[in-house]
N, C-alpha and C positions, 0 to 999 in steps of 0.2 A: 482303652487310654483311660478312662474314667476310672475303671475297675481297680487298674493299678496303682492311680493317684491314691484311691481310697486304702488300698492296702499300703502303701506309704506312710499315710497319716496314721494308720492303725499301729505300724511298726514303732512309729514315732512314741504315740501314747503307752505303746507296751513296755517300750523302753524305761518309762517313767514309774510303772506300775508293775512291774515283773517281779516273779517270784518263782519258784521251784515246781515243775508240776510234772507228773508222770505222764506215760501215753493213753493216748486216746481208746478205749472200748470200741471196738466196730463188730457189724453183725458180718460173720465169717462162714456164711453158709446156712443150710437147715436140715433138721433132721427128719425123716420119713413123716413123723407125726408128732403132735404136740405131746411130750411127756414131764414128767418131774419124779424125785424122789429115786433115782435112779444110781448108777455109778458110772465112773469116767477111768479109764485104765488107756495110757500112751505104750505102744508095743516096742518102742525104742527106734522104730523105723520111720513109717510114714501114715501110721492110723492112731486113732482115738479109737478105743471100742465102748459106745455106749451100753450099759448092762442092766436089764429089766426097767423098773419103775412102774408108774403109774400114768395113765391116760384117762381122763375123765371119772367115771366112778369104780373104774377096774385095772388092775394090775397088768403088768405086761410080761413077756416071756422072750422077749427079742434081743438078740446081740446084733448090733447095729456098729458099723464100721465107717467111721469118718475119714475121708483123706486131707491131710493137711497139707497138701500141694492143689490139691483141686477144689475144695469146699466141698466135694461131693460125700454123699453118705448112702447107705444101702444096707438093710437086712441080711446077715450072713449067715446066721445061726439061731438057736432057739433052746431056751431053758427047757426041763420036761415041765415046769409049773409056772405060772404066772406070779411072779413077785416082784416087791421093791423093798427098801431100806438094804441093801445089799452093800458090802463091802468088797472091795476089789484093790488088788497091788500087783506089779509087774515086776518081777526078778530080772536080775542083770542080763540073762539069755533069752528076755522075751516074752516068757511065759505068764501069763496072765492068770492069778488065782483068784476066786471068789468066796465070800463067807457069809452063811446065813441069808435072813431075808424073811420079809413076811408076806404071806399068801393071801392077808385079809381076815383069815380065820386061825392060821399056826406060823409060829415062826420056824424056820427050816433050820436043820443040822447040817446040810450037805455043803462041804468044799468042792468047788468045782476047779477045774484046769482047762484053760484053752488058749489058743494063740492064732496070730496071723496066719499060719500055714494051717492050723486045724481049728475054726473058730466056732465049733459044735462043743458047748460044755462037757466036760467027762467027771462023773463024781470019783474023787482019789481020798475021800477020806469025810469025817463027822467030827462035829464040835460035840461037846460033852452033853449040851443041851439046845434046844432050838433056841435062835437070838437073832436080833436085828440090830443095826444103827451102830454096829461096831466099826472102829477104824483099824483098819490094815494099812501097814508100811513096810517095804521091802527093803532089809539091808544084804546087798551083795545079790549074790546069785542063787542062794541056798536058802535064805531066813526071810521069814515072814512074822513081824510081831502084831500082836491083835491085842487092843485095848478097849476095854468097858464093852458097853453095849448094852440093849436090852436083854433081861435075864440073866446076863453075867457081868453085870456091871461094874464089879470090883475086879474084875480081873485084868492081868497080862498074861497073854500065852505067847508061846513061840510055834510056828509052824516050820518044818523042814522041808522044802520044796524039792529035795531029791528024794529022800524015803515017805513023804508024805505023811509024817508022824506029827502028833501036836500034842504039847504038855504045858501044863501051868509053869509060871517063870517067876510072878509075882503078885502084888496086889495093890490097888490104887487106894488112895487114902479116903476117899469116899467113892459113892456108887456115881458112873459117869457113862453118859451115852453121848451120839451126835458130837463125837469129839473130832478135831482135826490134828493129823501127825505128820510131820516131815523128819527126813533122816541127810545130815549135811554130811556123811562121810567119818562120822565120828561118834554124835550122840542121834537120839531121837526125842525131838521136842513135842511135847503133846500141848493144845491148846484147846481151851476151855472146855464145853461138855454141858449136856443139859441144856437147859434154858436161862439158866442164872449163874451159872459157875462160871469165872472169869480167871481162873489160875491158870500157870503156864508149869509143866513139869518139865525136866530133863532126865533123860532113862538113857544108861549104859549099857548097850545091846552087848556086851562082853562080860559084865559083872552081873546084869540083870538088877541094876542099881537104880533106885528113883528119888529125885532131889525136886522138890517145890520151891520154884525161883521168886525171889521177892519182887516181883512186879506181875502186873495183871492186863488184859485187856481191856477195852473200854467196855464200861459196865453194860450189862445185859444184853450182849451180842449174842445170837442165837443161830444155832445150825450153821456152823461155818465149814471152810475149806480151805487149805493151805497148799501150798508148792514149795520146794526148794528150787531157787532159781539161780542158784551159783555166786561164786564169790561172798562167801559167806551169809546171805540174804534169803529170807523166804517172804512171801508174798500169803497174808491172811485175807481171805474175802468173808464177810461175815454181813449181818443185816441186824439194823439196833430195832428192838421190842418195840421201843416207845414212838421213835419218829419214824419208823419203817423205812428210813433211809439205808441204802448199800455201804458199806464201810470197807475202804481197802487199806491194809495196816502192814508196813515194812518189819520184819522183824530180823534185827542185826546178831547174827551167832555169836561173834567174837565177844561184844562188850555185853549181850544180852539184853538188850536194849528195844524198844518198840517206838515205832515213828508213824504215825496217821499221815497219811497225803490223799491230796484230794483227785478224784477221778469224777471226771464228767459220766456219770451213768444215769441222772434224770430223765435223761431223752428217752431211755427204754423203760422206764417207771422201775419198779424196785425187783427184789430177787431173792426169793425166798427157795429154801432146801438146795443150795446151788452145790454142783460139781465142777471139778476143774483137774487139768491135766498141764503138766510145763512139759512144752517139745523142746528137747536143746538145741534138735536139728536146724529151726531156724530161729530160736530165740524168742517165742512166745509163748503166752499164757493163754489158752483155752478154758472157756468155762459157759458153763449151762444152767439154768433154773429156770424156776416158773414165778411168772410175773403175777400169781394169784395165792392170797394168804392160806390155801386149804391144799394140800397133798392130793384131793379129789377132785380140784379144779382141772379145768381144759388142758393145762401143761403151756409148755412154750417149744415152739420148732427151731429157736433161733439157738445157734452156737455163737458165742461172743469171742473175741481174740484182742489181745495187746502186745504192741510190739515191747520187748523187754530190754531192749540194747540200741536205744539212739543217741548217740554221741554229737553234743553241740560243739562248734568251734568255741575257743575261751573266750575271743573279743567279738564284738560287733553284733551288728543285727543280719541274720542268716536264714534264707531257705534252704530247707533241706528237702528233696525230692522222697516223695511217698514209694516205697518198694515194688508198689503194684500198679498203681494210678498215676500217669506221669501227669495229668493235668491238678495233683494235689500235692502239697507242701507241709513240712512242719515249720513251725516258726520259732527260733532260738534267738536269744537275747543273752548275750554275753557269757557263753557257755551253758545256758540253761534252757530248758524248753520252756515255752511261755505258759504260765497257768491261765488258760483261755478258752471259752468255747468255740474258739475260731484255731485250734491248735491247727487243725487241717484247713487248709485255704485253698480255694479253686483260683487259678488266672484265668 
């Protein structure tokens, strides 16, 4: 009874001081071992594959399959060599391709193909030279575009997923690596790169033309990841080099504007070298990163997720049930999810 009265008082206070907030990150399972600096790719069905990376002082060669329904994960395949800084993209038919990587001594040229049905990586082609920290984005079922990367940092390349052929199709205005890229069904948008670049570019995958947009991300965002979440919006996850805080930014594709929003991630610490995957099936964004500032740190086992589609009623104070835990509720105030560390409330 006292708990319900406290909740009622909290709701009144929140109604007076409420503003828009976004879904709360949760820990949604763990990986078999702590790692970082790998790649993540959603197969379009029920699984996210976490590929390579680092654990402690060494690279990994593992292919980890994470089930988005059960939050369980297991090792299902291995690369021939241990490596990190891999790029990965999933085509429309569910095939996953990886590009390059770093073994600790050498940058790799291999392009691998795998899938949920066959999770053992198979070499299908090679890059023109060894490279790492490339950004790869799939356009339809047959095309993957590669942007930047260490050793090929000014290049835009096209990989044909049917013929497994690779060709150079464009040049970036400056050398870039650690980019984030998304495809919205019409254009590819390229965010940031390196540790100090905050530019955003728009690439036409048909004309192979590149345009620099007249806006920037927050200054000094490093090593980011981005996902297109539908309805003309993408979410960019980055870390501020100065404050070390994790930033979540919404990019509106139609009017090409940025909107930074508050996400309560401080309870989990920082997030270095993040990777992410958007699962359209359950409308969630999954992401993973290292709480430590160095890639050779112990890494993290946690996989985080956020609900992307929580719709509040237009009027009043309302508690919406949590989709998986019947004792938890989301707090809505006049059509908005309340910006509070108590968005998830237990009765």
